[in-house]
N, C-alpha and C positions, 0 to 999 in steps of 0.2 A: 747188588743194593746201592741206589742211589741217594744219597739224603747229603746236605751239608747246608751252610748257614752264609753267613754274609762275605768268607773268605772264598768260599766256592762262587758264588754269585762275582765278585771282584774277580777271579783268575777269568771267569769267561768273559767278562766286558772286558777286560785286558786284552785276551786274545783276540775276539772280533774286532778293538782299536789297531792292534798289531796286525791284522790280515788286509787291514785298508790300505797302506802303502806298498805291502807286497803284490798285491792284487793291480794297483796303480801301475807300477814298475814292470810288471810283467805284460799288462797291458800295453805301456807303451814299447816294450823290448818286441812283442809280438807283432805292433803295428810294422816296426821297425826291420820286423824280419819279410815283410813282402820285398821289400827291397835288397837285404842282405840274409839270405837264408841262416847264415850261421848262429843267427841271434835267437834265432827258433830255440836253441838248448836255453840261453840263458831265461828266456822268458820261462821255460816251463820250471826252470830254477827259481823264479819270483810268484808262479802263477798256483803250483802244486802246492808250497806249504801257506801261502793266503788263503787256498781255498781249504784247505785241513782245518788252518786256525778259524777260521770263519763259518765251517758247519761244526766244529767241536763245541765253538762259543757259542751257536744259536742252538744248538741240542741240549747245551747243558744248560742255560737260563729257560729254555721250555719245560727242562724236566723238574728244576727247581718251582716253576710258575704252578706244574703239575701238584708238587708235595708239599703246598703252603698250605697253611694252616685252614684258611677259607675254602680252598680248594677244597683240600680235602673233606672238612665240612661238611661242602655242598657234595660232593660225589658219596659218603657215606650216608646222608639223608638218600640219595638218589639209590644207592645199593639196598638200603633198607625198604623203600618203598619196593623196589623188583621182587625182594624176599618176602612180602607181606608181616613190613616191621622189624624183625628179628636178623641180629648179624653178630656174628662173632669176629673175637680178635685175629683169627685164620682167613678170616674170609675179607678181609680189610686188607689184611695183609696180602692175600695173592692179587686181588682185585685191583690193588693200587703199587704192588711191586714195591714194596716197604717193609722195613725191619719191625720187626714184633713189638719193641718198644716201642716206635713210633706210633704205631697200628693202637696199643694199648694206652697209650699217653693221650694220643688223640679222643679213642672212646672214652676214658677217664674224664678228661676234658670237656665232654660234652654233657657227660653222667653228672659233672660238678653244675652243668648251666641249668641242668633240669630238663636237659631234652632226652635225656633215655632212662631208663629202671632196668639195673642191672638182676639178674636173674640166674641163679647159679642152675646147672644143670648136668649130672655125673661130673665130669673133671673141669668143665671148662665156664665159666661164665658166657650165657647171652645177653645181648642189650636189647631191648626193645626197645621200640618208638612207637610209642602212642599215638603221634600225630598221624603217620602214614598205616598203622595198624587199619585192615577191615574193620569198618563199624558192624557191630554184630546188632540186629535188633530181635527184640522179642516182642510178644502180647502178655503183659502180666494185669493182674486182677490186684485193683489199689486198696481193697479191703481186705483179701485174704491172704496176698503175697504170691498166688500160684502164678506159674510161668510156662507160657506153649509157644509152639515156634509159629513163624510169621506165616508159615504157609497154611496153615490150619483155617478150615473154615469157620471156626467158632467167633462168635461177639459175645458172645458173656459166658462170662464163669462157669463151669460145668457144678463145681464145690458152693457158691454162695450167690450165685445170680449176677454179680456184679457186672457193668459194662469192662470188657475188656481194653486198655490202652497198649498204643505200642512205642514202645521205648529203646531207647539205643542202650548199650552197655559200654 
């Protein structure tokens, strides 16, 4: 699991900055190796650690951006959209490769903001995103309250004769 904060971000930035002089020196020695092949080993001595630091730092910064609270919030809403508006902590955890604590804290944060409803099902909580759940439309009689499927051919209520209205739940 990769998680971190300011220290991890600072370490990645320092690694990228440290890679720059190593790559420059490696490039200089690589150019010099054209006239003196013995400098090829020296250029590799600078290029390999420089490239490793650059790759590690860039990968780390990218991962930190992926698990930032804003990116996770957007990603969780997209996940909920794919899963018909219902998400569990385990689904968030596996989708974003984050710890259970971070997944739970993000879902609780979104619940606290009013973006989700929490529903207990068996031994785990399901977070419902009403904004992305498919809307369910029904035909309802405004007089007696009877409900019918939208696909039915009825236009009048068979109970009271009132005109049926299509409403979203």
